[in-house]
MMTF fields as JSON, N, C-alpha, C and O atoms, coordinates in Angstrom:
{
  "mmtfVersion": "1.0.0",
  "mmtfProducer": "UNKNOWN",
  "numBonds": 275,
  "numAtoms": 276,
  "numGroups": 69,
  "numChains": 1,
  "numModels": 1,
  "chainsPerModel": [1],
  "groupsPerChain": [69],
  "chainIdList": ["A"],
  "bondAtomList": [4, 2, 8, 6, 12, 10, 16, 14, 20, 18, 24, 22, 28, 26, 32, 30, 36, 34, 40, 38, 44, 42, 48, 46, 52, 50, 56, 54, 60, 58, 64, 62, 68, 66, 72, 70, 76, 74, 80, 78, 84, 82, 88, 86, 92, 90, 96, 94, 100, 98, 104, 102, 108, 106, 112, 110, 116, 114, 120, 118, 124, 122, 128, 126, 132, 130, 136, 134, 140, 138, 144, 142, 148, 146, 152, 150, 156, 154, 160, 158, 164, 162, 168, 166, 172, 170, 176, 174, 180, 178, 184, 182, 188, 186, 192, 190, 196, 194, 200, 198, 204, 202, 208, 206, 212, 210, 216, 214, 220, 218, 224, 222, 228, 226, 232, 230, 236, 234, 240, 238, 244, 242, 248, 246, 252, 250, 256, 254, 260, 258, 264, 262, 268, 266, 272, 270],
  "bondOrderList": [1, 1, 1, 1, 1, 1, 1, 1, 1, 1, 1, 1, 1, 1, 1, 1, 1, 1, 1, 1, 1, 1, 1, 1, 1, 1, 1, 1, 1, 1, 1, 1, 1, 1, 1, 1, 1, 1, 1, 1, 1, 1, 1, 1, 1, 1, 1, 1, 1, 1, 1, 1, 1, 1, 1, 1, 1, 1, 1, 1, 1, 1, 1, 1, 1, 1, 1, 1],
  "groupList": [{"groupName": "MET", "atomNameList": ["N", "CA", "C", "O"], "elementList": ["N", "C", "C", "O"], "formalChargeList": [0, 0, 0, 0], "bondAtomList": [1, 0, 2, 1, 3, 2], "bondOrderList": [1, 1, 2], "singleLetterCode": "M", "chemCompType": "L-PEPTIDE LINKING"}, {"groupName": "THR", "atomNameList": ["N", "CA", "C", "O"], "elementList": ["N", "C", "C", "O"], "formalChargeList": [0, 0, 0, 0], "bondAtomList": [1, 0, 2, 1, 3, 2], "bondOrderList": [1, 1, 2], "singleLetterCode": "T", "chemCompType": "L-PEPTIDE LINKING"}, {"groupName": "ALA", "atomNameList": ["N", "CA", "C", "O"], "elementList": ["N", "C", "C", "O"], "formalChargeList": [0, 0, 0, 0], "bondAtomList": [1, 0, 2, 1, 3, 2], "bondOrderList": [1, 1, 2], "singleLetterCode": "A", "chemCompType": "L-PEPTIDE LINKING"}, {"groupName": "ILE", "atomNameList": ["N", "CA", "C", "O"], "elementList": ["N", "C", "C", "O"], "formalChargeList": [0, 0, 0, 0], "bondAtomList": [1, 0, 2, 1, 3, 2], "bondOrderList": [1, 1, 2], "singleLetterCode": "I", "chemCompType": "L-PEPTIDE LINKING"}, {"groupName": "ASP", "atomNameList": ["N", "CA", "C", "O"], "elementList": ["N", "C", "C", "O"], "formalChargeList": [0, 0, 0, 0], "bondAtomList": [1, 0, 2, 1, 3, 2], "bondOrderList": [1, 1, 2], "singleLetterCode": "D", "chemCompType": "L-PEPTIDE LINKING"}, {"groupName": "LEU", "atomNameList": ["N", "CA", "C", "O"], "elementList": ["N", "C", "C", "O"], "formalChargeList": [0, 0, 0, 0], "bondAtomList": [1, 0, 2, 1, 3, 2], "bondOrderList": [1, 1, 2], "singleLetterCode": "L", "chemCompType": "L-PEPTIDE LINKING"}, {"groupName": "PRO", "atomNameList": ["N", "CA", "C", "O"], "elementList": ["N", "C", "C", "O"], "formalChargeList": [0, 0, 0, 0], "bondAtomList": [1, 0, 2, 1, 3, 2], "bondOrderList": [1, 1, 2], "singleLetterCode": "P", "chemCompType": "L-PEPTIDE LINKING"}, {"groupName": "GLU", "atomNameList": ["N", "CA", "C", "O"], "elementList": ["N", "C", "C", "O"], "formalChargeList": [0, 0, 0, 0], "bondAtomList": [1, 0, 2, 1, 3, 2], "bondOrderList": [1, 1, 2], "singleLetterCode": "E", "chemCompType": "L-PEPTIDE LINKING"}, {"groupName": "GLY", "atomNameList": ["N", "CA", "C", "O"], "elementList": ["N", "C", "C", "O"], "formalChargeList": [0, 0, 0, 0], "bondAtomList": [1, 0, 2, 1, 3, 2], "bondOrderList": [1, 1, 2], "singleLetterCode": "G", "chemCompType": "PEPTIDE LINKING"}, {"groupName": "SER", "atomNameList": ["N", "CA", "C", "O"], "elementList": ["N", "C", "C", "O"], "formalChargeList": [0, 0, 0, 0], "bondAtomList": [1, 0, 2, 1, 3, 2], "bondOrderList": [1, 1, 2], "singleLetterCode": "S", "chemCompType": "L-PEPTIDE LINKING"}, {"groupName": "ARG", "atomNameList": ["N", "CA", "C", "O"], "elementList": ["N", "C", "C", "O"], "formalChargeList": [0, 0, 0, 0], "bondAtomList": [1, 0, 2, 1, 3, 2], "bondOrderList": [1, 1, 2], "singleLetterCode": "R", "chemCompType": "L-PEPTIDE LINKING"}, {"groupName": "TYR", "atomNameList": ["N", "CA", "C", "O"], "elementList": ["N", "C", "C", "O"], "formalChargeList": [0, 0, 0, 0], "bondAtomList": [1, 0, 2, 1, 3, 2], "bondOrderList": [1, 1, 2], "singleLetterCode": "Y", "chemCompType": "L-PEPTIDE LINKING"}, {"groupName": "VAL", "atomNameList": ["N", "CA", "C", "O"], "elementList": ["N", "C", "C", "O"], "formalChargeList": [0, 0, 0, 0], "bondAtomList": [1, 0, 2, 1, 3, 2], "bondOrderList": [1, 1, 2], "singleLetterCode": "V", "chemCompType": "L-PEPTIDE LINKING"}, {"groupName": "LYS", "atomNameList": ["N", "CA", "C", "O"], "elementList": ["N", "C", "C", "O"], "formalChargeList": [0, 0, 0, 0], "bondAtomList": [1, 0, 2, 1, 3, 2], "bondOrderList": [1, 1, 2], "singleLetterCode": "K", "chemCompType": "L-PEPTIDE LINKING"}, {"groupName": "TRP", "atomNameList": ["N", "CA", "C", "O"], "elementList": ["N", "C", "C", "O"], "formalChargeList": [0, 0, 0, 0], "bondAtomList": [1, 0, 2, 1, 3, 2], "bondOrderList": [1, 1, 2], "singleLetterCode": "W", "chemCompType": "L-PEPTIDE LINKING"}],
  "groupTypeList": [0, 1, 2, 1, 3, 3, 2, 4, 5, 1, 2, 0, 6, 2, 1, 0, 1, 3, 6, 7, 2, 2, 7, 5, 5, 8, 3, 9, 10, 9, 2, 2, 11, 10, 2, 12, 2, 10, 8, 7, 3, 6, 1, 3, 10, 3, 8, 10, 10, 5, 5, 12, 6, 1, 2, 13, 5, 11, 1, 0, 5, 8, 14, 5, 6, 4, 6, 2, 2],
  "groupIdList": [1, 2, 3, 4, 5, 6, 7, 8, 9, 10, 11, 12, 13, 14, 15, 16, 17, 18, 19, 20, 21, 22, 23, 24, 25, 26, 27, 28, 29, 30, 31, 32, 33, 34, 35, 36, 37, 38, 39, 40, 41, 42, 43, 44, 45, 46, 47, 48, 49, 50, 51, 52, 53, 54, 55, 56, 57, 58, 59, 60, 61, 62, 63, 64, 65, 66, 67, 68, 69],
  "secStructList": [7, 2, 2, 2, 2, 2, 2, 2, 2, 2, 2, 1, 7, 1, 3, 3, 7, 2, 2, 2, 2, 2, 2, 2, 2, 6, 7, 7, 2, 2, 2, 2, 2, 2, 2, 2, 2, 2, 6, 7, 1, 7, 7, 3, 3, 3, 6, 6, 3, 3, 3, 3, 3, 2, 2, 2, 2, 2, 2, 2, 6, 6, 1, 1, 7, 7, 6, 6, 7],
  "xCoordList": [1.948, 2.528, 1.608, 2.088, 0.3, -0.63, -0.577, -0.642, -0.462, -0.39, 0.831, 0.766, 1.944, 3.156, 2.93, 3.349, 2.283, 2.026, 1.091, 1.312, 0.035, -0.889, -0.167, -0.399, 0.698, 1.467, 2.361, 2.511, 2.95, 3.775, 2.943, 3.427, 1.695, 0.823, 0.554, 0.522, 0.359, 0.086, 1.28, 1.115, 2.458, 3.659, 3.923, 4.785, 3.197, 3.425, 2.53, 1.475, 2.94, 2.07, 0.836, 0.824, -0.183, -1.433, -1.248, -1.976, -0.276, -0.016, 1.477, 2.301, 1.794, 3.198, 3.314, 2.325, 4.515, 4.745, 4.756, 4.872, 4.637, 4.674, 6.04, 6.073, 7.164, 8.445, 8.541, 9.147, 7.947, 7.943, 7.104, 7.487, 5.964, 5.131, 5.881, 5.792, 6.619, 7.409, 8.419, 8.592, 9.079, 10.069, 9.398, 9.928, 8.244, 7.504, 7.092, 7.145, 6.681, 6.232, 7.376, 7.174, 8.572, 9.722, 9.737, 10.213, 9.208, 9.207, 9.924, 10.189, 10.233, 10.93, 9.976, 8.755, 10.561, 9.788, 8.929, 7.755, 9.521, 8.766, 7.64, 6.568, 7.869, 6.811, 5.666, 4.501, 5.99, 4.953, 4.123, 2.898, 4.772, 4.031, 3.145, 2.037, 3.613, 2.784, 1.581, 0.47, 1.804, 0.711, -0.311, -1.511, 0.146, -0.77, -1.606, -2.818, -0.98, -1.689, -2.754, -3.798, -2.48, -3.446, -4.504, -5.453, -4.351, -5.303, -5.035, -5.898, -3.859, -3.519, -3.012, -3.053, -2.544, -2.127, -3.067, -3.193, -3.739, -4.679, -3.95, -2.901, -4.523, -3.927, -5.009, -6.185, -4.587, -5.44, -4.634, -3.406, -5.339, -4.663, -4.912, -6.054, -3.833, -3.896, -3.124, -1.896, -3.873, -3.232, -2.652, -3.349, -1.378, -0.693, -0.03, 0.486, -0.044, 0.639, -0.268, -1.454, 0.278, -0.412, 0.193, 1.385, -0.635, -0.151, -0.885, -2.007, -0.239, -0.804, -1.274, -0.462, -2.586, -3.068, -2.502, -2.716, -1.795, -1.114, -2.09, -1.835, -3.199, -4.155, -4.753, -4.936, -5.065, -5.622, -4.611, -4.971, -3.351, -2.314, -2.166, -2.079, -2.136, -2.031, -3.239, -3.085, -4.433, -5.638, -5.563, -5.899, -5.121, -4.991, -4.035, -4.242, -3.001, -2.017, -2.485, -1.823, -3.628, -4.142, -3.512, -3.633, -2.842, -2.188, -3.15, -2.871, -4.276, -5.334, -6.665, -6.808, -7.648, -8.959, -9.624, -9.419, -10.413, -11.135, -12.331, -13.225, -12.379, -13.488, -14.819, -15.874, -14.798, -16.033, -16.642, -17.812, -15.866, -16.366, -17.205, -17.697],
  "yCoordList": [8.752, 8.236, 7.222, 6.21, 7.463, 6.538, 5.174, 4.163, 5.11, 3.814, 3.032, 1.811, 3.721, 3.059, 2.504, 1.386, 3.263, 2.815, 1.62, 0.662, 1.658, 0.532, -0.697, -1.798, -0.542, -1.671, -2.232, -3.448, -1.358, -1.804, -2.547, -3.499, -2.119, -2.761, -4.206, -5.082, -4.469, -5.837, -6.742, -7.955, -6.188, -6.975, -7.142, -7.928, -6.416, -6.463, -7.502, -7.837, -8.017, -8.947, -8.21, -6.981, -8.955, -8.363, -7.62, -6.67, -8.051, -7.391, -7.148, -7.731, -6.268, -6.015, -5.886, -5.648, -6.045, -5.882, -4.398, -3.543, -4.11, -2.712, -2.079, -0.931, -2.769, -2.174, -1.91, -0.923, -2.785, -2.549, -1.314, -0.516, -1.155, 0.035, 1.291, 2.33, 1.188, 2.329, 2.756, 3.946, 1.783, 2.097, 2.771, 3.743, 2.266, 2.853, 4.29, 5.163, 4.524, 5.851, 6.804, 8.014, 6.257, 7.1, 7.533, 8.62, 6.669, 6.974, 5.85, 4.793, 6.08, 5.059, 3.923, 4.067, 2.816, 1.641, 1.967, 1.604, 2.651, 2.98, 3.975, 3.885, 4.912, 5.858, 5.124, 5.473, 4.119, 3.328, 2.562, 2.522, 1.95, 1.231, 2.184, 1.812, 3.398, 4.386, 4.78, 4.923, 4.955, 5.304, 4.173, 4.432, 2.936, 1.788, 1.828, 1.624, 2.084, 2.131, 3.225, 3.078, 4.332, 5.437, 5.206, 5.982, 4.15, 3.869, 4.642, 4.704, 5.232, 6.035, 5.192, 5.64, 4.002, 3.059, 1.868, 1.28, 1.496, 0.377, -0.954, -1.192, -1.807, -3.122, -4.188, -3.896, -5.425, -6.581, -7.567, -7.616, -8.343, -9.345, -10.71, -11.096, -11.43, -12.808, -13.629, -13.576, -14.389, -15.104, -14.098, -13.204, -14.25, -13.318, -12.167, -11.239, -12.227, -11.196, -10.02, -10.197, -8.835, -7.613, -7.158, -6.858, -7.106, -6.791, -5.587, -5.28, -4.914, -3.747, -4.182, -4.647, -4.04, -4.365, -3.35, -2.145, -3.842, -2.975, -2.041, -0.84, -2.571, -1.737, -0.65, 0.478, -0.965, 0.047, 1.153, 2.327, 0.777, 1.777, 2.673, 3.894, 2.073, 2.86, 3.788, 4.937, 3.3, 4.131, 5.285, 6.421, 4.988, 6.017, 7.129, 8.304, 6.744, 7.721, 8.461, 9.391, 8.038, 8.676, 8.124, 8.727, 6.991, 6.393, 5.519, 5.18, 5.15, 4.387, 5.054, 5.639, 4.976, 5.545, 4.718, 3.506, 5.368, 4.694, 3.959, 4.605, 2.622, 1.883, 2.165, 1.931, 2.657, 2.951, 4.279, 4.544, 5.106, 6.444, 6.384, 7.412],
  "zCoordList": [-17.28, -16.062, -15.398, -14.887, -15.39, -14.753, -15.407, -14.708, -16.72, -17.402, -16.951, -16.805, -16.728, -16.248, -14.847, -14.548, -14.001, -12.638, -12.645, -11.904, -13.478, -13.566, -14.084, -13.583, -15.069, -15.578, -14.48, -14.362, -13.683, -12.572, -11.526, -10.914, -11.318, -10.341, -10.731, -9.866, -12.018, -12.452, -12.215, -12.083, -12.16, -11.905, -10.416, -10.022, -9.594, -8.147, -7.497, -8.036, -6.339, -5.605, -5.079, -5.011, -4.715, -4.23, -2.912, -2.623, -2.116, -0.831, -0.685, -1.389, 0.253, 0.58, 2.09, 2.784, 2.582, 4.012, 4.361, 3.483, 5.627, 6.058, 5.753, 5.31, 5.968, 5.565, 4.051, 3.634, 3.234, 1.781, 1.446, 0.59, 2.118, 1.907, 2.338, 1.684, 3.44, 3.917, 2.865, 2.602, 2.271, 1.234, 0.04, -0.499, -0.376, -1.492, -1.182, -2.048, 0.069, 0.475, 0.798, 0.905, 0.952, 1.272, 2.724, 3.051, 3.609, 5.04, 5.773, 5.199, 7.029, 7.804, 8.162, 8.109, 8.519, 8.92, 10.142, 10.199, 11.109, 12.328, 12.034, 12.632, 11.13, 10.753, 10.065, 10.253, 9.275, 8.612, 9.632, 9.523, 10.625, 11.656, 12.461, 12.847, 12.717, 13.422, 12.558, 13.067, 11.253, 10.342, 10.26, 10.167, 10.294, 10.314, 11.589, 11.537, 12.719, 14.002, 14.014, 14.649, 13.3, 13.22, 12.141, 12.033, 11.345, 10.277, 9.003, 8.128, 8.881, 7.706, 6.542, 5.396, 6.812, 5.779, 5.885, 6.959, 4.775, 4.84, 5.025, 4.427, 5.859, 6.095, 6.154, 6.371, 5.957, 6.189, 7.024, 6.94, 7.825, 8.644, 8.023, 7.775, 7.778, 7.302, 8.321, 8.388, 9.113, 10.208, 11.177, 11.657, 11.46, 12.374, 11.636, 12.258, 10.296, 9.505, 9.211, 8.933, 9.27, 8.9, 7.578, 7.506, 6.526, 5.186, 4.614, 5.015, 3.677, 3.011, 1.624, 0.824, 1.316, -0.027, -1.031, -0.895, -2.013, -2.981, -3.691, -3.782, -4.194, -4.939, -4.055, -4.512, -2.792, -1.879, -1.605, -1.536, -1.45, -1.212, -2.441, -2.312, -3.628, -4.862, -5.019, -5.434, -4.692, -4.781, -3.79, -4.123, -2.571, -1.537, -1.999, -1.694, -2.729, -3.202, -4.471, -4.932, -5.024, -6.238, -7.497, -8.564, -7.396, -8.56, -9.352, -10.502, -8.752, -9.409, -9.081, -8.007, -9.991, -9.664, -8.565, -8.484, -7.727, -6.651, -7.247, -7.793, -7.161, -7.757, -7.059, -7.648, -5.83, -5.099, -5.537, -5.262, -6.209, -6.606, -7.851, -8.315]
}
């Protein structure tokens, strides 16, 4: 299963919007924004946009090994 997820990651963009992350996580858009505000979903700011780094989200979910470990 991990190989499939990693293969899917290479096909995904480097970042996703918060609503896209919400859909991936199976939570509502508003719940995702609350989780971002609490620091539970990793984000980066590019200009005025707040984006979720795909690899960090996958690592947080345990779908990829943590490169810092």
